[in-house]
N, C-alpha and C positions, 0 to 999 in steps of 0.2 A: 783732295778732300777739303771740305769746308768745316770750320769750327765755330763754336759759340760758347758762351758761359751757361752753366746750368742754373736757370732761374736767377735769383738775385745773389749769386755767389761768385767767387773768383775761380771756380773749378771749370776748366776748359774741356769741352767734350766735342767729339765729332758729330756733324749733323746726321750722319748715318751711324747707327750702332748695330752690333751683332747680337742676335738672340740665339741662345743655345738650347731652347726648349726641345728641338728635334734630336739632340744628342742622346745616345743610348740605343739599346736594342730591346724590343719587347713592347708591351702595351703601355702607352702613355695614359690614356683614358679609355673607357669602353668604346670600341669602334675605331680607335686610332692607334696605330702601331709605329714605333720608331725603328729605324733601321740604319743608324749611323754608328759605326764602330770608332775606336780611337784613331785608327789610321786616317779615316776620312775627316774626323773632327780636327785632327792636327792640320790637315791640308786646308780646311775651311778657315780655321783661325789664322793660319799663315797668310792666306789670301786676303783676309780682312785686314790684318796688320800691314801688309804690303800696300793696300789701298788707303791707309792712313786712319783706319778706324781705331779709336782708343777707348771706346765704351763697350763693355761686354756684359750682357745680361743673362741671368739664369734664375733658378729658384730651387728651394729645398724639395719642393713637391714634384719637380720634373724627374720622372723615373725614380722617385723616392731617393733623390740625392745623386743618382748616377750622372746627371748632367753637370752638376757641380764638380764632381771628381774628374770627369773628362775635360771640362773647361780648364781646371787648374793644371792638369797635365799638359794640355795643348799650349797653354801660355808659357809654362816653364819659367825660364829665367827672364822672360819679358814681362813678368807679372808687375813689376814696379814701374813699367812704362805705360800702364793702362789703368783704366777705372773699371773696377768690378762691381757689378750690382747684383744682389740676390734678394730673395723675398721670403716672407714667412706668413703662415696663416692656414694654408690647406693641410689636410692630413698627411702625415709623414710616417706613421707607425700604427700599430694595432691597439695600443692602449687608448683608453677613452680620452686621456689628456694630451694625446699626440696631435693636436690641432688647435686652431684658435689663436687669440691674441692676449692670452693671460700672461702675467709677468713670468710665471714658471716656464711656459712654453716658448716665449720669445727669447728668454735668456738661454735656455737649453738649445734651442734651434740655432741661434747665432753661433754658439760655441761649436756645435756640430758642423755647421756650414764652414767655419774657419778650418776645421780639420779636413773636410772633404776637398776644399779648394786649395789646401796646402799653403795658406797664407796666415799672417798674424793680424791682419786687419781687413775689414770690408769697407770699400770706399762709399758705397751707397746701399743702405739697408732699408727695404720697403715692406710695409704690411701689404699682403697680397690680396686680401679680401676682407670685407666687413665681418665682424664677429658680433652676433646679436645678443650675446650674454655677458661679455666682459665689459666692465665700465671703461669708458675712454680714458679716464684718469689713470687707470692701472696700465693700460697699453702705452700711453705716452711716457709714463714714468719709467717703464722698462726700456724703451728706446733711448731715453735720456741717459739712463745708467750705462747702457752699452757705449755711448759716446764718451761719457765721463771716464769709463775704464780704458778707453783707447782702442776698443775692439771695432768700433764703427766710426767713420768720419762724417758722413752725412746721412740724413734719413728722409724717407718719402712714403707715399701711399700709392695704392693701385686699386682701381675699381670701387672706390668709395663714392657715395653720393655727396654732392657739394655741402649739404648741411652738416653731415657727420665730419667731413674733413675740416670744415670751418670750425666746428665745435672743438675738435682736437687741437687745431691751430690756436684757438683762443686759450685753451688750457695751457698750452706750451708758453704762450706769451705771458699769462698771469703768473706762472710759476718760474719764469726765466729758464725754461727748459730749451734744449736744442729744438729748432723748428723745422718743419717740413720744407724741403727745397725742391722736391721733385714729385710729379704725379704721373704715374705710368697708366695710361688710359687708352681704350680703344678709340680710334678715330680713322675714318676713311671717307672717300667720296660717297659711300653707301651707308655711313654711320656717323652723322654729324650731331647727334644728340648732345654731345659734350658742350656745344656752343650755348645751350640754354642757360645753364647754371655754373658748370665747372669752370669754363673759360673765364667768365667775369670774376669768379673767386680767385683763381690762381693768378690772374693778372694783377689784382689788387694786393695779393699776399706776396708777390714776387717769387712764385713757384714756377718752375719750368716743366713743361709737359714732354714726356717720353711716349711716343706712340707705339702701341702694339697692334699687330694685324693690320697694317696699312693697306693690304690688298684684300681685306675681308676674307681671310683664310683662303686666299688663292682665287676668289671669284673674279677679282679685277686683273688677273693675269692674262685674260683674253681667251683662255681655253674653254670657258663656259659661254654658251650662246643659246639662242632659241632652238637651233638645229642640234646642238650637243649639250643638253641640259645636265647630263650626268656623264662627264668624260671618264674614260677607263682609268682606274687607279687614282681618281681625284679624291682628295681628303674630304671635301664637302659632300661627296656621295654617301658617306657613312655617318657624318657628323655635321649637321647644318648649324654651324656656329662660327662666327656671330650671325644672328639672323639677318636676312637680306630680303628686301622687296624685289622679287624676281623680275617683274615687269619693268620697274625702275632700273634694276641692275642691267638688264639686257640693253636698255636704252643708253645707259652710261657707257657700256662696252662699245656700242656702235659709235658713239661720239669719240671715245678714246682712239678707236681704230681710224676714224676720219682725221683726227688731229695728228695721229701718229704717222700718217702718210706724208704729211707736210714736214715732219721732223725726222723721218726715217728712224722711228723709235717704237718701242712696244707699249701696249696698254699698261703693263706693270710699271714701267719707267715713268710714264706720264702720271699715273695715279700717285706715285711717291713724290714726284716733282711738284705736283699740285699741293700736297701737304706741306712741303718745304717752303712754300710761298707764304704760309701763315706765320705771322710774327710771334704768336704765343707758343710755337713749337720749338723745343730745344733740339730734340733728336728723334729720328725715326728708326725704330728697331726692325731690322730685316733678318729673317731667319730663312733657312733653306733645308730641303731634304736632298738636294742634288747640287753639285758644284755649279752646274749651268744656271740654276736659279739664282745663286749668289752673284755670279758674274753679271747676269742680266740686271739685277736690282742695283748693283753698284753703279751702273751707268746712268742711274736717275739723276745724279749730280750734274751730268753733262747736258741735261734737257733744260732749255730756257723757254718757258711759256710766255707768250705775249700777254699784255694786259687784257686784250680782247678774249683770248683763250681762257684765261683765268676767270674772267667774268662769265663766260659761257658755262664753264663747269660749276661755278658758284651758283648761278641761277638754276641750272639743271638739277642740282642736288640739294638746294636749300631746304633745311628742315622746316616743317610747318611750325609756326609760332605756338607756344603753349601759354595758357593762362597761369600766372598773371603777367607773363612776358609781353603779350601783345597790348597790355595796358600801360607799359612803362613810358612809351613815347609821350603819353598824355601828361606826364609829369612836368614837361616843359611848357611854361606859360608863354603864350605867343609874344607878348610885349617884352618879357624878360629875355627870351631867346634872341629877339631882334636887337635888343640893347647890348647884349653881351657878345653878339657875333657880328 
């Protein structure tokens, strides 16, 4: 296993982390059903620990807390050897107040997560989704109070646009609150929108990125192709999320298979290995519905892409520049740039 620090902190985390979203039995979201009981969850967590993973991610919304309960049980007496991350924001109950990022819901949710996880502190607590009605000042105050009470060690955000995350970060700075150190975001060969605004912000703020869905919900596993666009029992056959440009996706799969022949490795391993070459990434979250998927993904650390292969994949999947991004290079005056470089 390889390790790094989480953003601009001294917290050491494994470059691959384990995501427990698939834990539990029953409907996760409409169209997606989980089928992992405690026995299999125990085996997966044990395998992750053996591989050197020390960061485990879950959320209160995953099977309405069942994932947290199962993860806590699976870790058992190894809890203090690892970093536990959980999240708040999506609906967790039937009351109208059982969602969002209000002070009330954040405090209540954190206390409930602690009980489900069977621990007295959460290492990393992240807001899971934007809240269109709660003032950001209220949200960051709640997060700061959790840290002040000793219930949470570090805080982060997930799925926020750069401007909103930056605004919250600014409020934290102005009030001497605990600041965000992590951003859990979608990033893959088929989803590089992050590079437009979020990556420049987190690099400037000293925030580490935790990647969710590095395989675009299985699309980059290699089982999807032009010949088999809807594989049997494939998750994306029922829930097309995150969105994928299919023509581009099939082209990328072809390239991954071509490169894979030279490395004796799978498209999934290559897709994860490519993400790990990016200096702004702290850790890549790998989840699995089968033990074989977990074992395959763990081998991504053994893949060493050449500079040429990285460049090929970079160029193949480069996101189209957006305004005002494509104007920024013009900010460099020719004479000034020549003089300074």
